[in-house]
C-alpha positions as CSV (number, residue, x, y, z in Angstrom):
1,M,-71.7,89.4,-117.4
2,N,-75.1,87.8,-117.8
3,T,-74.6,85.9,-114.5
4,G,-73.9,89.1,-112.7
5,M,-77.0,90.6,-114.2
6,N,-79.1,87.7,-113.1
7,K,-77.8,88.0,-109.6
8,R,-78.5,91.7,-109.7
9,R,-82.1,91.1,-110.9
10,S,-82.8,88.4,-108.3
11,S,-81.7,90.8,-105.5
12,A,-83.8,93.7,-106.9
13,P,-86.2,95.3,-104.4
14,A,-89.9,94.4,-104.5
15,L,-90.6,97.9,-105.6
16,E,-88.1,100.3,-107.2
17,W,-89.3,103.6,-105.8
18,P,-87.5,105.9,-108.3
19,T,-89.3,104.3,-111.2
20,A,-92.7,104.3,-109.3
21,F,-92.3,108.0,-108.6
22,L,-91.3,108.6,-112.2
23,A,-94.6,107.1,-113.4
24,L,-96.5,109.3,-111.0
25,F,-94.5,112.3,-112.2
26,C,-95.1,111.4,-115.9
27,Y,-98.8,111.0,-115.7
28,G,-99.2,113.8,-113.1
29,T,-97.5,116.4,-115.3
30,W,-99.5,115.2,-118.3
31,L,-102.7,116.0,-116.4
32,A,-101.2,119.4,-115.1
33,A,-100.1,120.4,-118.6
34,G,-103.5,119.6,-120.1
35,F,-105.8,121.0,-117.2
36,L,-103.7,123.9,-116.0
37,L,-101.2,124.9,-118.7
38,W,-103.3,124.5,-121.9
39,P,-106.0,127.1,-121.1
40,S,-103.5,130.0,-120.4
41,H,-100.4,129.0,-122.4
42,P,-101.4,126.6,-125.2
43,L,-98.1,126.6,-127.1
44,I,-96.1,125.9,-124.0
45,A,-98.6,123.2,-123.0
46,L,-98.2,121.4,-126.4
47,I,-94.4,121.5,-126.1
48,A,-94.6,120.3,-122.5
49,L,-97.0,117.5,-123.5
50,A,-94.6,116.4,-126.3
51,L,-91.8,116.1,-123.8
52,I,-94.0,114.1,-121.4
53,L,-95.0,111.7,-124.1
54,A,-91.4,111.1,-125.0
55,L,-90.7,110.4,-121.3
56,Q,-93.6,108.0,-121.2
57,S,-92.2,106.2,-124.2
58,S,-89.0,105.8,-122.3
59,L,-91.0,104.6,-119.2
60,M,-92.6,101.9,-121.4
61,H,-89.2,100.7,-122.4
62,E,-88.2,100.5,-118.7
63,V,-91.3,98.5,-117.9
64,V,-90.7,96.1,-120.7
65,H,-87.4,95.2,-119.0
66,G,-89.1,94.2,-115.7
67,H,-89.4,97.4,-113.7
68,P,-90.5,98.7,-111.2
69,T,-91.8,95.5,-109.6
70,R,-91.3,91.8,-110.0
71,S,-94.8,91.4,-111.3
72,A,-95.3,91.8,-115.1
73,R,-99.0,92.6,-114.6
74,I,-98.4,95.3,-112.0
75,N,-95.6,96.8,-114.1
76,E,-98.0,97.0,-117.1
77,A,-100.5,98.8,-114.9
78,F,-97.9,101.6,-114.5
79,V,-98.1,102.4,-118.2
80,F,-101.6,101.2,-119.1
81,L,-102.9,104.6,-120.1
82,P,-101.5,105.0,-123.7
83,I,-101.1,108.8,-123.6
84,G,-98.8,108.5,-126.6
85,L,-101.7,106.8,-128.5
86,V,-99.5,104.9,-131.0
87,W,-97.9,101.8,-129.6
88,P,-99.9,99.1,-127.8
89,F,-97.7,98.2,-124.8
90,R,-97.8,94.4,-125.4
91,R,-96.9,94.7,-129.0
92,F,-93.9,96.9,-128.1
93,K,-92.9,94.5,-125.5
94,T,-92.9,91.5,-127.9
95,I,-91.0,93.4,-130.6
96,H,-88.4,95.1,-128.3
97,L,-87.5,91.9,-126.5
98,R,-86.9,90.2,-129.8
99,H,-84.6,93.1,-130.7
100,H,-82.4,92.3,-127.7
101,A,-80.8,89.3,-129.4
102,D,-77.5,91.1,-129.7
103,E,-76.0,88.6,-132.2
104,R,-78.8,89.5,-134.6
105,L,-78.8,93.3,-134.1
106,T,-79.3,95.4,-137.3
107,D,-80.2,92.3,-139.4
108,P,-83.6,93.3,-141.0
109,L,-84.5,89.6,-141.4
110,D,-84.3,89.1,-137.6
111,D,-84.1,92.4,-135.8
112,P,-87.6,94.0,-135.8
113,E,-86.1,97.4,-134.8
114,S,-83.6,97.5,-137.7
115,Y,-83.6,100.4,-140.2
116,Y,-81.7,98.5,-142.7
117,Q,-83.1,96.4,-145.6
118,A,-82.0,93.4,-147.6
119,L,-81.2,94.3,-151.2
120,W,-83.9,92.0,-152.6
121,M,-86.5,93.7,-150.3
122,H,-85.4,97.2,-151.3
123,E,-85.5,96.4,-155.0
124,E,-89.2,95.5,-154.8
125,L,-90.1,98.9,-153.5
126,P,-91.6,101.7,-155.6
127,P,-89.2,104.6,-156.3
128,A,-91.1,107.0,-153.9
129,M,-90.7,104.7,-151.0
130,K,-87.0,104.2,-151.7
131,F,-86.6,108.0,-151.8
132,L,-88.5,108.4,-148.4
133,L,-86.2,105.7,-146.8
134,K,-83.2,107.5,-148.1
135,I,-84.3,110.7,-146.5
136,N,-85.3,108.8,-143.3
137,N,-81.6,107.8,-142.9
138,T,-80.6,111.3,-142.3
139,M,-81.1,112.6,-138.8
140,A,-83.5,115.4,-139.9
141,G,-85.4,113.0,-142.0
142,R,-85.7,110.5,-139.1
143,F,-87.0,113.4,-136.9
144,V,-89.8,114.4,-139.3
145,L,-90.6,111.2,-141.3
146,G,-89.5,108.5,-138.9
147,P,-92.7,108.4,-136.6
148,W,-95.0,108.1,-139.7
149,L,-93.0,105.5,-141.5
150,S,-92.6,103.3,-138.5
151,S,-96.2,103.6,-137.2
152,V,-98.1,103.3,-140.5
153,G,-96.3,100.2,-141.6
154,F,-96.8,98.7,-138.2
155,F,-100.5,99.4,-138.1
156,I,-101.0,97.9,-141.6
157,D,-99.1,94.7,-140.7
158,D,-100.8,94.2,-137.4
159,A,-104.2,94.7,-139.0
160,K,-103.4,92.0,-141.5
161,Q,-102.2,89.6,-138.8
162,I,-105.4,90.3,-136.8
163,A,-107.5,89.6,-139.9
164,A,-105.5,86.3,-140.3
165,G,-106.6,85.3,-136.9
166,D,-103.7,86.2,-134.5
167,K,-105.5,86.3,-131.1
168,T,-102.4,87.6,-129.2
169,I,-102.1,90.7,-131.3
170,R,-105.9,91.2,-131.3
171,R,-105.8,91.1,-127.5
172,A,-103.0,93.6,-127.4
173,W,-104.9,96.0,-129.5
174,L,-108.1,95.5,-127.6
175,L,-106.3,96.5,-124.4
176,H,-104.8,99.4,-126.2
177,A,-108.3,100.5,-127.4
178,I,-109.6,100.4,-123.9
179,G,-106.8,102.7,-122.8
180,I,-107.4,105.1,-125.8
181,A,-111.1,105.1,-124.8
182,I,-110.0,106.6,-121.5
183,V,-107.3,109.0,-122.8
184,A,-109.1,110.5,-125.8
185,P,-112.0,112.0,-123.8
186,I,-109.6,113.4,-121.2
187,V,-107.7,115.1,-124.0
188,T,-110.7,116.4,-125.9
189,F,-113.3,117.1,-123.2
190,G,-111.1,117.5,-120.2
191,F,-108.1,119.4,-121.5
192,G,-110.1,120.9,-124.4
193,I,-107.4,120.0,-126.9
194,P,-108.7,118.9,-130.4
195,L,-107.6,115.3,-130.9
196,W,-106.1,116.1,-134.3
197,L,-103.9,118.8,-132.7
198,Y,-102.8,116.5,-130.0
199,V,-101.7,113.9,-132.7
200,L,-100.0,116.4,-134.9
201,V,-98.0,118.1,-132.1
202,P,-97.5,116.2,-128.8
203,V,-97.7,112.7,-130.3
204,W,-95.7,113.4,-133.5
205,L,-93.1,115.6,-131.7
206,G,-92.8,113.2,-128.8
207,Q,-92.0,110.3,-131.1
208,S,-89.6,112.6,-133.0
209,L,-87.7,113.4,-129.8
210,I,-87.3,109.7,-129.2
211,S,-85.9,109.3,-132.7
212,V,-83.0,111.5,-131.6
213,R,-81.9,108.6,-129.4
214,T,-82.9,105.8,-131.7
215,Y,-81.3,107.3,-134.9
216,A,-77.8,105.9,-134.2
217,E,-78.3,103.4,-131.4
218,H,-77.2,100.6,-133.7
219,Q,-74.9,100.2,-136.7
220,W,-73.8,97.2,-138.7
221,S,-70.5,95.7,-137.5
222,E,-68.9,92.3,-138.1
223,H,-68.6,92.2,-134.2
224,P,-71.9,92.3,-132.3
225,E,-70.3,94.3,-129.6
226,G,-69.6,97.1,-132.1
227,R,-73.2,97.5,-133.1
228,T,-74.5,99.5,-130.2
229,I,-73.7,103.1,-129.4
230,I,-72.6,105.0,-126.3
231,V,-73.5,108.7,-126.1
232,E,-71.6,109.8,-123.1
233,R,-73.3,113.0,-122.1
234,S,-76.6,114.6,-122.9
235,P,-79.1,117.0,-121.4
236,L,-81.6,114.6,-122.8
237,S,-80.4,111.8,-120.6
238,F,-83.4,112.0,-118.3
239,L,-85.8,112.1,-121.1
240,F,-84.3,108.9,-122.5
241,L,-83.9,107.4,-119.0
242,N,-80.1,107.1,-119.6
243,N,-80.5,105.0,-122.7
244,N,-78.0,107.2,-124.4
245,L,-75.6,104.7,-122.7
246,H,-77.3,102.1,-125.0
247,F,-74.4,99.6,-125.1
248,V,-74.5,99.5,-121.3
249,H,-78.2,98.8,-121.4
250,H,-77.8,96.1,-123.9
251,K,-75.2,94.3,-121.9
252,S,-77.1,94.9,-118.6
253,P,-80.8,94.9,-119.7
254,T,-82.3,94.3,-116.3
255,V,-80.4,97.2,-114.6
256,A,-82.8,100.1,-113.7
257,W,-82.4,103.4,-115.6
258,Y,-81.1,105.3,-112.6
259,R,-78.2,102.8,-112.0
260,L,-76.8,102.9,-115.6
261,P,-74.7,106.1,-115.2
262,K,-72.9,104.8,-112.2
263,L,-72.4,101.4,-113.9
264,F,-70.9,103.2,-116.9
265,R,-68.6,105.4,-114.8
266,E,-67.2,102.6,-112.8
267,R,-66.1,100.8,-115.9
268,R,-65.9,103.5,-118.6
269,E,-62.7,102.4,-120.3
270,E,-63.9,98.8,-120.4
271,W,-67.2,99.8,-121.9
272,L,-65.6,101.9,-124.6
273,R,-63.2,99.1,-125.4
274,M,-66.0,96.5,-125.5
275,N,-68.1,98.3,-128.0
276,N,-65.1,98.9,-130.4
277,G,-65.2,102.7,-129.9
278,Y,-68.7,103.3,-131.3
279,V,-68.9,106.4,-129.1
280,Y,-70.1,110.0,-129.4
281,P,-69.6,112.7,-126.8
282,N,-73.2,114.0,-127.2
283,Y,-76.1,114.1,-129.6
284,L,-75.0,117.5,-130.9
285,A,-72.0,115.8,-132.5
286,L,-74.4,113.4,-134.3
287,I,-76.6,116.3,-135.4
288,K,-73.6,118.2,-136.8
289,S,-72.4,115.3,-138.8
290,F,-75.7,113.7,-139.9
291,A,-78.5,116.2,-139.9
292,F,-78.8,116.1,-143.7
293,K,-76.4,113.3,-144.4
294,A,-77.1,109.6,-144.1
295,K,-75.0,107.9,-141.4
296,E,-75.8,104.4,-142.7
297,P,-77.0,103.0,-146.0
298,V,-80.5,101.8,-146.4
299,I,-79.3,98.4,-147.6
300,H,-77.7,96.2,-145.0
301,P,-74.0,95.8,-145.8
302,A,-74.2,92.0,-145.2
303,L,-77.3,91.6,-147.4
304,R,-76.3,93.3,-150.6
305,R,-77.2,90.6,-153.0
306,T,-80.3,89.2,-154.7
307,P,-81.2,85.6,-155.2
308,E,-79.6,83.9,-158.2
309,P,-82.0,83.5,-161.2
310,G,-83.8,80.2,-161.2
311,R,-83.4,79.7,-157.5
312,A,-86.5,78.8,-155.4
313,F,-86.7,81.9,-153.2
314,K,-89.9,82.9,-151.6
315,P,-89.3,84.1,-148.0
316,R,-92.3,84.3,-145.7
317,V,-92.7,87.8,-144.4
318,R,-93.5,87.6,-140.7
319,A,-93.5,91.1,-139.3
320,R,-92.8,94.7,-139.8
321,N,-89.5,96.5,-138.9
322,V,-89.3,100.1,-137.8
323,S,-89.2,101.2,-141.4
324,G,-92.7,99.9,-141.8
325,L,-91.5,97.2,-144.1
326,G,-91.5,93.5,-144.0
327,T,-89.0,91.3,-142.2
328,A,-88.6,87.6,-142.9
329,P,-86.5,84.7,-141.7
330,V,-83.4,84.0,-143.6
331,P,-84.4,81.7,-146.5
332,A,-82.9,78.3,-146.7
333,E,-81.1,77.7,-149.9
334,P,-82.6,74.8,-151.9
335,P,-80.7,71.7,-152.3
336,K,-78.6,71.4,-155.4
337,E,-79.7,68.8,-158.0
């Protein structure tokens, strides 16, 4: 399938107009909601802004995968203004492309978007954090707590890496700061929305809406193909740019968002067979089953052990996963004497 995807990407148009128009729509409606809707209908404006920020997050994901042009710099320009405030585009790009190693999906030691933990990592946490992570594995908990747990841990770790001299991360945050220096005055002085309110409603709610999609995107399975979900139908499909068909996206990562539904319909039975039946009809089915019940354990099923006493075991934490906690390479076992 990868060969076919490469051919499809090489024959892609110089400019994918649906995605270009989507970017114009996204930023245009953001300005309209702030300048036109907020003064007369503030509550509606805040909800509309949350939807727009969720859409912009999906647009960032699309740009990470090489759309809407063949130029990475031009593509980055389409999402340069960080209206969602939280994630520097270049950091998101680095983390997300690492996540696309399907054979490592869900492994908290290798997948930076994993919500699982290794047992030895989990046992080192204070009880309060363990409790929060347990709640975070319910759909309601992920909706409310998820944005804070993921972003705070991410900020702390990036700050440490910048302090340690990582110039690439520092540059990513510098570019992000330039974007925020443009967005923040527009929000506060142009729209007239207090920045704290913009953070607590549109930014938080926008990330929470995205968490509806990401909550069950991946699960542990012995077979990599069984680790990625397909949600067949949803009124949120446009907001997620069809990433409810997440298995199709992982197997065809260069295919544009507007082509995914047709690709799925043409080979529906094959897709469902390939991902070992990890399929839901819609997100409502997920909500009914897991609103207040954890779908997956916090501890990764394949990493439910601690090092044997006396063994040399000091893994080097290299990044943060989406739980805001350290990830590390799998430690090599020391030679036996």
